[in-house]
Structures are given as structure tokens and as C-alpha cells.
C-alpha positions in Angstrom: -14.8 57.0 29.4 -13.3 59.8 30.6 -10.0 62.1 30.5 -8.2 64.5 32.9 -9.0 68.4 31.7 -6.3 69.3 29.6 -6.5 73.2 29.2 -4.6 75.9 31.1 -5.9 75.0 34.4 -4.6 72.6 37.3 -6.1 69.7 38.0 -5.9 66.9 40.6 -6.0 63.3 39.5 -6.6 60.1 41.9 -4.5 56.9 41.4 -2.8 54.6 42.5 0.8 53.0 43.2 1.1 49.9 40.8 4.4 48.3 41.9 4.6 45.2 44.2 4.6 46.2 47.7 1.7 45.6 50.1 1.3 49.6 51.1 -0.4 49.8 47.6 -0.2 53.8 48.0 -3.0 56.0 46.8 -2.1 58.9 44.7 -2.7 62.7 44.0 -1.1 63.4 40.8 -0.9 67.5 40.1 -1.8 68.6 36.1 -0.4 72.0 34.6 -1.2 72.2 31.3 -1.0 68.4 30.1 1.7 68.2 32.1 2.5 65.9 35.8 3.8 68.5 37.9 3.8 67.3 41.4 2.9 63.8 42.9 2.3 63.0 46.2 0.7 60.6 48.3 -3.4 61.0 49.1 -3.6 62.5 52.6 -7.2 61.0 52.8 -6.4 57.6 52.6 -5.5 56.5 56.3 -2.9 53.8 55.1 -1.0 56.2 53.1 -1.3 59.4 54.7 0.1 61.4 52.3 3.6 59.4 52.5 5.3 57.9 49.8 8.8 56.0 49.5 11.8 57.4 48.1 11.1 55.5 44.8 7.4 56.3 44.3 8.1 59.9 45.0 10.4 60.0 42.0 7.4 58.7 39.8 7.1 61.5 37.7 11.0 61.3 36.8 10.5 58.1 35.8 7.2 58.9 33.7 8.9 61.9 31.8 12.5 59.4 31.7 14.6 60.6 28.6 14.8 57.0 27.6 10.9 56.3 27.8 9.9 53.9 24.7 7.5 55.8 22.6 7.4 54.2 19.4 6.8 50.5 17.8 10.4 48.8 17.6 11.2 46.1 15.1 14.7 44.0 15.3 17.6 45.2 13.3 20.2 43.2 15.1 21.3 39.8 16.2 19.3 38.6 19.5 20.2 40.7 22.5 22.0 43.3 20.3 19.5 46.0 21.1 19.2 47.0 18.0 15.8 48.1 16.9 14.6 50.5 14.0 11.4 52.1 14.2 8.0 50.8 12.7 4.1 51.9 13.0 2.1 50.1 15.0 0.2 48.7 12.4 3.0 47.2 10.8 4.1 45.4 13.9 1.0 44.4 15.3 -0.2 43.2 11.5 2.7 41.3 11.5 2.6 39.5 15.3 -1.0 38.3 14.6 -0.2 36.6 11.7 2.6 35.0 12.9 0.7 34.3 15.8 -2.3 32.8 13.7 0.2 30.5 11.8 1.0 29.1 15.2 -2.4 29.3 16.6 -3.4 26.3 13.7 -0.2 24.4 14.0 0.5 24.8 17.8 -1.4 26.8 20.1 0.8 25.6 23.3 4.2 26.9 21.2 2.7 30.7 23.1 3.5 31.8 26.1 2.7 34.4 27.8 5.0 35.9 30.4 4.2 38.3 33.0 4.0 39.4 36.5 4.3 42.1 38.8 5.1 44.9 36.6 2.0 46.3 37.8 -0.4 45.2 40.5 -3.4 46.6 38.3 -6.2 44.0 37.8 -7.1 45.8 34.4 -3.2 46.2 33.1 -1.7 43.2 34.8 -5.1 40.1 34.6 -7.7 41.4 32.3 -7.6 41.9 28.3 -4.5 39.8 28.3 -5.9 36.9 29.9 -8.8 36.6 27.7 -7.0 36.6 24.7 -4.1 34.0 25.7 -7.6 32.0 27.0 -9.3 32.4 23.2 -5.9 31.9 21.3 -5.2 28.4 23.2 -1.7 29.6 24.3 0.3 27.6 27.0 -0.9 29.0 30.7 1.7 30.2 33.2 2.2 29.4 36.8 3.0 32.8 38.0 5.7 31.4 41.2 8.2 33.6 41.2 7.4 35.6 44.2 4.9 34.3 47.1 3.2 31.2 45.9 5.3 28.9 48.7 4.0 31.1 51.2 0.9 32.0 49.8 0.0 28.0 49.5 1.3 27.2 52.7 -1.2 30.0 54.2 -4.0 28.4 52.3 -3.4 25.0 53.7 -3.1 26.4 57.3 -5.3 29.2 57.6 -7.6 28.7 54.6 -6.4 31.8 52.5 -3.9 34.4 52.2 -5.9 36.2 55.3 -4.7 37.6 58.8 -4.9 40.8 61.0 -5.8 44.7 59.8 -2.3 46.2 59.7 -3.4 49.3 61.3 -3.9 47.0 64.4 0.0 46.2 65.0 -0.4 50.0 66.4 -2.1 48.2 69.6 0.5 45.3 69.7 2.6 44.5 73.0 4.8 42.6 70.7 5.6 42.8 67.3 7.7 39.7 65.6 8.7 41.1 62.3 9.6 37.9 60.3 12.0 37.9 57.1 11.1 41.8 56.1 13.0 45.1 55.7 9.9 46.8 56.5 11.6 50.3 56.3 12.0 49.3 52.8 9.4 47.4 51.2 6.8 48.2 53.9 7.2 51.5 55.1 3.2 52.2 56.1 3.6 49.2 58.2 6.3 50.6 59.9 4.6 54.0 60.9 2.3 51.1 62.8 5.1 49.4 64.2 7.1 52.7 65.7 3.2 53.5 66.8 3.2 50.5 69.1 7.1 50.9 70.0 6.3 53.9 71.5 3.5 53.1 73.2 6.2 50.9 75.1 5.8 47.5 72.6 8.8 44.8 71.8 10.1 45.1 68.2 12.1 41.5 67.3 13.7 41.2 64.2 14.2 37.5 62.4 16.3 38.0 59.2 19.9 37.0 58.2 20.8 40.3 57.4 20.7 43.1 59.7 18.7 45.6 57.7 18.0 48.7 58.5 14.5 47.2 60.4 16.5 45.4 62.6 18.9 48.5 63.5 15.4 50.1 64.9 14.0 47.1 66.8 15.0 45.9 70.3 16.4 42.8 69.1 17.8 40.7 66.1 17.3 37.1 65.5 20.2 36.2 62.9 19.3 33.3 61.6 20.9 31.4 59.2 18.8 31.1 55.8 16.2 29.1 55.3 16.3 27.7 58.9 12.8 29.1 59.6 10.7 26.2 60.5 13.5 25.4 62.7 13.1 28.1 64.8 9.8 28.6 64.7 8.9 25.0 66.1 11.6 25.7 68.6 9.2 28.5 70.1 6.2 26.1 70.0 8.5 23.4 71.9 8.7 26.0 75.1 4.8 27.5 74.2 4.5 23.3 75.3 6.7 22.4 78.0 6.2 26.2 79.8 2.5 25.9 78.9 2.3 29.3 77.3 -0.7 28.3 75.6 -4.6 28.6 75.2 -5.8 25.5 75.8 -9.3 26.6 75.1 -8.7 28.0 71.5 -6.3 25.1 70.4 -9.2 22.2 71.4 -12.1 24.5 69.8 -10.5 26.2 66.8 -7.7 23.8 65.8 -7.3 20.5 64.0 -3.9 18.6 64.3 -2.7 19.3 67.7 -1.5 16.7 69.1 0.6 15.5 66.3 1.9 19.2 66.1 2.8 18.2 69.9 4.9 15.4 69.2 6.4 17.3 66.2 7.4 20.4 68.4 8.6 18.4 71.3 11.4 17.0 69.2 12.8 20.6 68.5 14.4 21.9 71.9 15.8 24.8 71.3 19.3 23.7 71.9 18.5 21.9 68.4 17.1 24.9 66.7 20.1 27.1 67.9 22.4 24.4 66.1 20.3 24.9 62.9 19.8 28.6 62.6 23.1 29.3 64.3 21.8 31.5 67.1 22.4 31.7 70.5 19.8 28.5 72.2 19.1 31.6 75.1 18.1 33.8 72.3 15.0 31.2 71.2 14.2 30.9 74.7 13.7 34.2 75.5 12.0 34.8 72.8 9.8 32.1 73.1 9.1 33.3 76.6 8.3 37.2 75.3 5.9 35.3 72.5 4.5 33.1 75.0 4.0 35.6 78.2 2.9 38.7 76.1 -0.7 40.3 74.9 -1.0 41.3 72.4 1.4 39.5 70.2 1.5 40.0 66.2 3.7 38.6 63.7 4.5 40.5 60.4 5.9 38.0 58.0 7.1 38.6 54.7 8.1 36.4 51.8 12.0 36.5 51.9 12.0 33.8 54.1 9.7 31.4 51.9 12.4 31.9 49.2 14.4 28.3 49.5 13.4 24.5 49.8 11.4 24.5 52.5 9.9 28.0 52.3 6.2 26.6 52.6 6.7 24.8 55.4 8.5 27.3 56.7 5.8 29.7 56.3 3.3 26.9 57.5 4.9 26.2 61.0 4.7 30.3 61.9 1.4 30.7 60.4 0.7 27.9 63.3 1.8 30.4 66.3 -0.8 32.5 66.9 -3.3 29.8 67.6 -1.2 28.1 69.5 -1.5 31.4 72.0 -5.0 32.2 71.6 -3.6 35.4 70.1 -6.6 35.2 67.0 -8.9 37.0 70.0 -7.3 40.3 70.1 -7.4 42.7 66.7 -4.0 43.4 67.9 -2.8 39.8 67.6 -2.5 37.2 65.1 -0.3 37.3 61.9 -0.2 39.3 58.5 1.3 37.5 55.7 -1.0 39.0 53.2 -4.1 40.2 53.3 -5.1 39.7 49.4 -7.5 36.7 50.1 -9.8 39.1 51.2 -10.5 40.9 48.3 -14.0 38.9 46.4 -12.3 39.8 43.5 -14.6 38.3 40.2 -11.9 37.0 38.6 -14.0 35.1 36.1 -15.1 38.2 34.6 -11.9 39.6 34.5 -10.2 37.0 33.3 -12.8 35.0 31.1 -11.4 31.5 31.7 -14.2 29.9 29.5 -12.4 31.1 26.3 -10.5 28.2 27.0 -13.9 26.1 25.6 -12.9 23.0 27.7 -9.3 22.9 26.5 -6.4 22.5 29.2 -3.4 23.4 27.5 -0.1 22.6 29.1 0.9 25.1 32.2 4.8 26.5 32.2 5.8 27.5 35.7 7.7 31.1 35.4 10.3 30.2 37.9 12.1 27.8 35.5 11.6 29.4 32.3 15.4 29.1 31.7 14.9 25.2 31.0 11.4 25.6 29.5 12.9 27.8 26.8 16.1 25.3 26.5 13.7 22.2 26.1 13.6 21.2 22.6 11.3 18.4 22.7 8.5 20.8 23.6 9.6 24.2 22.5 8.2 27.3 23.0 7.9 29.1 19.4 6.5 32.8 20.3 7.0 34.5 23.8 4.7 37.5 24.8 6.8 39.0 27.9 4.7 42.5 29.9 5.0 43.4 33.3 8.3 41.5 33.7 11.9 41.5 32.8 12.5 38.1 33.8 16.5 38.5 31.4 16.7 40.2 34.6 15.2 38.6 37.5 14.8 35.1 36.6 16.8 32.2 38.4 19.8 30.9 36.7 19.7 33.4 34.1 22.5 32.6 32.4 20.0 29.8 31.1 17.5 32.2 31.0 19.7 34.0 28.3 20.8 31.6 26.1 16.5 30.6 25.5 15.7 34.4 24.7 19.1 34.6 22.5 17.3 31.3 19.8 16.8 33.1 16.5 14.3 30.8 15.9 12.1 31.9 19.2 9.5 34.9 18.3 9.4 37.6 21.0 7.5 40.6 21.4 7.8 42.8 24.4 5.5 45.2 26.0 7.8 47.6 27.7 8.7 51.1 29.2 11.9 50.9 28.8 14.5 49.2 26.9 15.3 46.5 29.5 17.9 43.2 29.8 14.7 41.2 28.3 13.7 44.3 25.7 16.9 43.9 24.3 16.2 40.2 22.9 12.7 41.0 21.5 11.9 40.9 18.1 9.1 43.5 18.4 9.3 45.8 20.8 6.0 47.3 21.9 5.8 50.9 24.0 4.1 50.8 27.0 2.2 53.3 29.3 3.2 53.9 32.7 0.6 54.7 35.7 -0.1 58.0 34.8 -1.6 57.6 31.8 -3.8 54.8 31.8 -6.5 53.7 33.5 -6.8 50.8 36.4 -7.9 49.2 39.7 -6.3 47.4 42.2 -6.4 45.3 45.4 -3.3 44.9 48.1 -1.9 42.5 50.1 -0.8 44.9 53.1 -4.2 46.1 53.6 -8.0 45.9 52.6 -8.5 48.8 50.6 -9.7 49.4 46.7 -8.3 51.4 45.1 -8.5 53.2 41.9 -6.2 55.0 39.2 -7.4 57.2 36.7 -5.2 58.3 33.9 -3.5 61.9 34.8 -1.6 63.0 31.8 -2.0 61.8 27.8 0.3 58.7 26.7 4.6 59.9 25.7 4.7 59.5 21.9 2.9 56.3 20.8 2.8 54.2 23.8 -0.6 52.1 24.4 -1.5 50.8 27.4 -1.5 46.2 27.6 -5.1 46.3 27.2 -4.9 48.2 23.7 -2.1 45.9 22.9 -4.1 43.0 23.5 -7.6 43.9 22.3 -5.8 45.2 19.0 -4.4 41.7 18.6 -8.0 40.2 18.9 -9.2 42.0 16.5 -6.6 41.4 13.7 -7.0 37.6 14.6 -10.9 37.6 14.1 -12.0 37.5 17.7 -15.3 38.4 18.1 -16.8 38.3 21.4 -17.8 41.3 23.0 -15.5 41.5 25.8 -12.9 41.8 23.2 -14.3 45.5 22.9 -14.8 46.5 26.7 -12.7 49.8 27.8 -10.8 50.3 30.6 -13.0 51.9 32.5 -15.6 48.9 32.1 -13.0 46.3 32.9 -12.6 48.7 36.1 -16.1 48.2 36.7 -16.3 44.8 36.2 -13.9 43.8 38.8 -16.2 43.9 41.9 -19.8 43.3 42.6 -21.6 46.9 42.8 -22.5 45.9 46.8 -19.4 45.1 47.7 -17.2 48.4 45.8 -20.0 51.2 44.9 -17.6 52.7 41.6 -18.8 55.9 42.1 -18.0 56.8 45.3 -14.3 54.7 44.4 -14.5 57.4 41.7 -15.1 60.0 44.0 -12.5 59.3 46.5 -10.0 57.0 45.1 -10.2 54.2 47.4 -12.8 52.1 49.3 -12.2 50.2 52.4 -13.6 46.0 52.6 -16.0 46.0 55.5 -14.3 43.5 57.5 -14.3 42.1 61.6 -11.7 43.5 63.4 -11.0 40.2 64.5 -11.7 37.7 61.9 -10.4 34.9 63.9 -11.9 35.7 67.5 -13.7 32.9 67.4 -12.0 30.6 64.9 -13.8 30.4 61.7 -10.9 30.5 59.7 -11.7 30.2 55.6 -10.2 26.5 55.7 -12.8 23.7 54.6 -12.9 22.9 58.6 -13.2 26.5 59.7 -9.9 25.9 62.4 -6.9 26.4 61.9 -4.9 23.8 60.6 -2.0 22.2 62.2 -1.8 19.2 60.1 -3.3 19.3 56.6 -5.6 16.4 55.5 -5.4 18.8 51.9 -1.7 18.1 51.6 -1.0 14.7 53.2 -3.8 13.7 50.2 -1.0 15.3 47.9 1.7 13.0 49.2 3.1 15.8 51.7 3.5 15.8 55.2 0.5 17.3 57.2 2.6 18.9 59.5 4.8 22.0 59.0 8.5 20.2 59.3 11.8 21.7 58.9 13.2 21.0 55.7 17.6 22.1 55.0 17.9 24.0 51.9 18.6 22.2 48.7 22.0 23.8 49.7 22.4 23.9 52.7 24.9 26.1 54.7 28.1 23.6 55.8 27.3 21.1 53.0 29.8 22.1 50.1 33.5 22.6 50.9 33.4 23.8 46.9 31.2 26.9 47.6 31.0 27.5 51.4 28.9 30.5 51.4 25.5 31.0 51.6 24.0 33.9 49.3 20.6 35.9 49.8 20.0 38.2 47.2 17.5 40.5 49.2 16.4 44.0 47.2 18.3 47.5 47.3 16.5 49.8 49.0 15.8 51.9 46.6 15.0 49.7 43.6 11.8 47.5 43.1 12.6 44.1 41.5 14.2 45.7 38.7 12.3 48.9 38.6 13.7 52.2 39.3 17.0 50.6 38.3 17.2 52.9 35.4 15.8 55.9 37.2 19.6 58.0 37.7 18.6 59.7 40.9 17.8 56.3 42.6 20.8 54.7 41.2 23.0 57.4 42.4 21.6 56.4 46.2 22.9 52.6 45.0 25.9 53.5 43.5 26.7 49.8 41.8 25.8 46.5 42.3 27.8 45.1 45.5 27.9 42.3 47.6 28.1 42.8 51.1 30.3 40.4 53.5 31.3 39.8 56.8 34.8 41.2 58.2 35.9 37.6 58.7 34.6 36.0 55.9 36.8 38.8 53.4 39.9 39.1 55.9 40.3 34.7 55.2 39.9 35.2 51.1 42.5 38.3 51.2 39.4 40.7 50.4 39.6 44.1 51.0 36.3 46.8 51.3 35.6 48.3 47.8 37.0 45.5 46.3 35.9 43.6 42.9 35.2 40.2 43.5 34.4 37.3 41.8 31.2 35.2 43.2 30.9 32.2 41.3 29.4 28.5 41.9 28.4 25.7 39.6 25.7 27.6 37.6 28.0 30.7 36.3 30.1 33.9 37.9 29.0 37.5 38.8 31.8 40.4 39.7 30.9 42.9 41.6 32.1 45.6 44.3 32.6 44.0 47.9 31.5 45.8 50.8 32.7 44.4 54.2 29.5 44.9 56.1 27.9 44.7 59.6 24.9 43.9 58.0 26.1 40.5 57.0 26.6 37.4 59.7 29.7 35.0 59.3 29.1 32.5 56.3 26.3 34.6 54.7 27.1 37.6 51.9 24.3 39.6 50.2 23.8 40.3 46.8 21.3 43.4 46.5 19.4 43.0 43.2 18.0 43.2 41.5 20.5 45.3 38.8 20.3 45.2 35.1 22.6 42.6 33.8 23.4 45.6 31.6 24.8 47.5 34.1 27.0 45.3 35.6 30.6 45.3 35.6 30.7 42.4 33.4 27.0 42.3 32.1 25.6 39.7 34.9 23.9 39.8 38.0 23.3 37.7 41.2 20.8 35.8 39.1 23.9 34.2 37.3 24.2 32.4 40.4 20.7 31.3 41.8 18.9 28.2 40.8 15.8 26.6 39.1 15.5 24.4 42.0 11.4 24.8 43.5 10.1 25.1 46.9 8.4 22.8 48.9 5.1 23.7 48.9 3.5 26.2 46.0 6.5 25.3 42.9 7.8 29.0 44.1 12.0 29.7 43.1 14.5 29.5 46.2 16.3 32.3 45.5 17.7 32.5 49.1 18.7 28.8 48.7 21.6 29.4 46.9 26.0 28.8 47.6 28.9 30.3 46.5 32.2 31.2 47.0 34.0 34.7 46.5 37.2 35.5 45.7 39.2 38.8 45.3 39.5 39.8 41.6 43.0 41.7 40.5 42.3 44.9 38.8 44.6 45.7 35.8 46.9 48.7 36.4 46.5 51.2 33.7 48.9 51.2 31.6 51.8 54.0 31.6 51.4 56.4 29.4 
């Protein structure tokens, strides 16, 4: 295992951004005397092109943050108090292993891992940890909290998380940016969209919120949350009645056309306009543009699938390119995620064979609040890493109640003392991306990236893999796979004929060999080889084989008590709950806020800048209101995800979101949430 030179010389170390973002940027860290002094995008990597977002450009500030956890800690106060005392690694790991061994003998399924995309790395995110929990026989975790509705919907339609290559958006003549604030969350795609616009392309943003991206597009379709499928079906209706169809492509490369045609004809633009809350003429014009412009490309993102019908909506949108033959051209088609195009050797990384035939229960991370408060099938130990569930999971009042259980043994691997860390029995200091090995895929492009450690870990921080190796050793797990070092695990992620590891080390990235227009002649990775408008697999599961509009669990207009729809898109300078504690970024965001339309504010006597109470049947949250042109009437935006401890009342927007799930993929419904808002009287300061 190699390490960077830590002498007086200056070195440059190649790496990769670990965060939950489709761009997966290649990094170059300049190190002087063992200290990272500069971080920049790798100019040799065509997708990064030397440019980083505001967040990651401050990664050294995050790495060197004075509040970094640098030693193991043991709880020294009530759950949630955040009071800890230092403890040695040996004492912490010995006690953790001893407690897990007892549970392993009695009820291994009482042990639950909880992790997600705090790092997107295949090594620190899904290798030694999975081996450890498979060997243990712990409960499995259904990792649903971000993308499963859209991802599984794509699998039922196109055969996997596949699509057009991002660089070819630059050649499109029409781009629909659907459910994505690309300027904030997909900066390097936006570069291609801007290139297309300069060449004469039309850009249309489809989003309930008038985002920064919508500001820069030619048109904004401000539909109501959860109505995307209705819009897609109305577009199909117009494609059909105006014969803007590629009949040859439909006949040769799709399944279920007659059934889809009948479904779409039930959705004239007037019907969709009433459901979506947008002008009928806008739908008609959008359909004409999509039906008559070539190449036409759709950049679909995950915001639109965080509602009850999110899977159906993603399916409906994914059907559109095949109807007009957009897949024939490399600048046509759709991209939601490219992650299905990577031939990752997950069996080698995760070793599911260590389960040895056992079938532990599976717990959905999106309903962790229910799981932790279930007395019939209790969770007895929780190991949290790469996630901050107390802040990010829905219905957080119930999540907090679960984490506060005195009988729940909780271990948290973290870089900072997050909301979740406050509830730990043991808090273990984790390394950052500058301090460990990892290998990365992407869901926005098709390059593999290698991350090499640039600096030594701060204090006693240790990588996730190190922690799980040490626990395995203490628990007597003697399989050779628990001795693999991180570089060896990196090498096992891909077959040598797919990725030359030596070349990957030298350049920092390797490009997958893929066709420019993968579905020009069909060849979808479905069982039929076709785009499946009608899914036999879904029908066999008792679901509708065709995409349809499913109203939200909490549909707009269905409640007089809670008349406003609330979505909770990310604040521009945070990434989920990461970077919230980086002071320079928090200074830009200011404080938690709720964007509200002027008409909705006036009806409630809410002034700009006022403190408001947002509430529903699940709880309440207080923050500052901003009367904003970004909000449409009837919809408010609780920008997230702030740490609860930084809120006015120790909560964040997830106090209001529900644990109800999506139609496909068992995903969360963060944007399927009705609320009411009222002004809060601020007490006058006491007289002196």
C-alpha cells in the first residue's frame, strides 16, 4: 500500500469527490510538508475540466475543521445530550465487539447497520462493512432514501439505470431539465446545457420551484408537486394526435404500445393542466417542441420521484424518447442515472456468500423511525456510518424517539458531532476523503475514479474499513477477506479487462468503453431487449403494467386543515446534511428558511423575514419566512437539510415529512407533504 510523500517537497495527489452528486469530480490535492494546501478539479478529466462546485472547493476547510472528531468517545450523559468522554480505541472496540457477540448469539437480526451516501465510494461505503454484517447475520438494510423509486422505474422500463452520455447534451437542440436544479446539483451537466443553448438549443425547466436553473432556461413549467406523470401522459397524448411519432422505432424496439396509446389518450392537455396547475397552452406548446425538434434530450433527476407516484412518473417520462425515436441520435434520449452501466464486482466487494444461506430480515431505512419504535421486533443495536439519520430521515420526531431509547446500543462512525452523533453510545472518529483509499463510479458520467490518500488522518481518525476489520478480528471472523487492505479492495472492484488499475492510478480516472448512442437499434437491457411501455414484471407483482398518474398521499387541495404543499429541496451550499457545519458555506445560506409566495404570505399575515411555525399532524418546525418569487402559489419550500441543533427550536423540515412510501422502489415521499404556516409572535425584549 503506497502513501504520498510526506517530506519538505510539494506533491500532488489524485483523488475523487466522494459526495452524493452525479458529477463525481476528479480532484488534485497539493500537499506541502504533510498538509493539504490546495484542492482543485483535475483539468485532465474531461467531465471535471478543472472546475469544482462551491461546496467541494472548500473541502480542505472541512478536512481541517476545528470541530473534527479526532479520538474515540464514550457517552457520558443522557442519550441526545451530546456529552462524551475520551476512550481508547482498544477499550471502545473491545466493548463494542463484546456487546455485538452477545447479540450474535441471541438475536443477530437485532443488530442493524445504517449507512448511505456520506461517501459514494465502493470501498469506504460498501465493502468491509457489508462483509462484516453478512458474516454477523445482522438485519439487512434496504437503502432507499434517495433514488430507488426512479431507479427501479427505469429498470422496469429501460432495463436498468442507463441512458445517454452526459457530454452529448451539448449537441441537443431541445433539453428538458426535469426535476433538477442543475446549477446547484449537477454543475458539470449545466456546462453542456449552456453549450447547447449557445448553439441555439431551447432549454425548458420542469420543476415546482423557480430554481436558479429555471432562471437561466428559456421556459419554466411550474407544475404542482407529484403531477409529473400527468404532464408526461399529456405530452404523449399530443404526440399521438399530431402524429409526432417514430412508428418504425416503436414497432421494432418497444413493447406495449397499443396499451400505452390507450392510456395516453385519456390525458388531453386540459385534464393534465387542471391536475398540474399549469396553463393548457404551455403543455400543448411543450409537446409540439418535443415532438418536432431533433435531437431532443431529457435530463431527469430524483426530485420528481419523492412522492407517492414517483416510480410511475419516472416510468412515464422514460417512455417519451422511444415514442419519438430520440434514442436514434447520441444527443437524444434521457439520462436519470448512468450507474447501471458500470460492471462493478459487488460480490467480491460485499461477499454476500458470508450469509451462508441465512436470510435476515430487511429494514427499510426510510422507515427507520417505525423500526426503532417497534417493540414487537426490536432493534437492539444500531451501527451508523456515512449517514445522519436523525437529520435526514423522514418523520424525524419518531426517529429521535427511537434514537433516544436507553436500551438501544448505538455506535456512530463520524467526522463531526452531527445530530445523530449526539445519540451515540460510542462515537468513533472517521477519516475524510483526503485521508483514505477509495474507488468511485458515477451516476452522471461513465468514468471510474480512484481516490488516493493525500494526507495522514487527523488525530486518531480511522477509516470505516479499518474499524470493521478490527471488529471482525475481535469477534473471531477469520476469513481471509477480512485481512484485505484498502488498495486490494480497490483492485477487486473491477475486472482487469474492464479497468487497468495501473493506468487508473497514474491518471486518476478511466473511461468505460461504451457506444455513443446505445439504444439507436434498441438493445435495451430489458428481458425483451425493448423499451417496455408495459411491464410484465410489474403486472406480475400486482401493479399496473402501464405508467399512470397516482395522486399524492397528501394531494394538493385535499385538506382544508393543511392547504399548502411543502417540498424540501436542498439548500444550494449544502449537500444533504454535509457541509452544514462549514462556516463559510453556512454564512452564505444564513439560516433555515421557508420560501413562500406573496399571495400565500399575505393571506396569513406573514411579513418577509418573519418567524413562522410550519405544522401538520406529524409535528412542527419554526424558521424564518422569505417571501419569494421562487415559490408558486400553494407550494412552500423548506430548504434543507439543516442540522436540527442549528434550528430555532431544535428541529428541521423532516419533522413534517412522513414515512409513507413510493409506489415503486419503497422510497420516501419527502415532497408529498401538506402543511399549514402561521406567523409566530416574537416576544419583545425585556425593559432595562
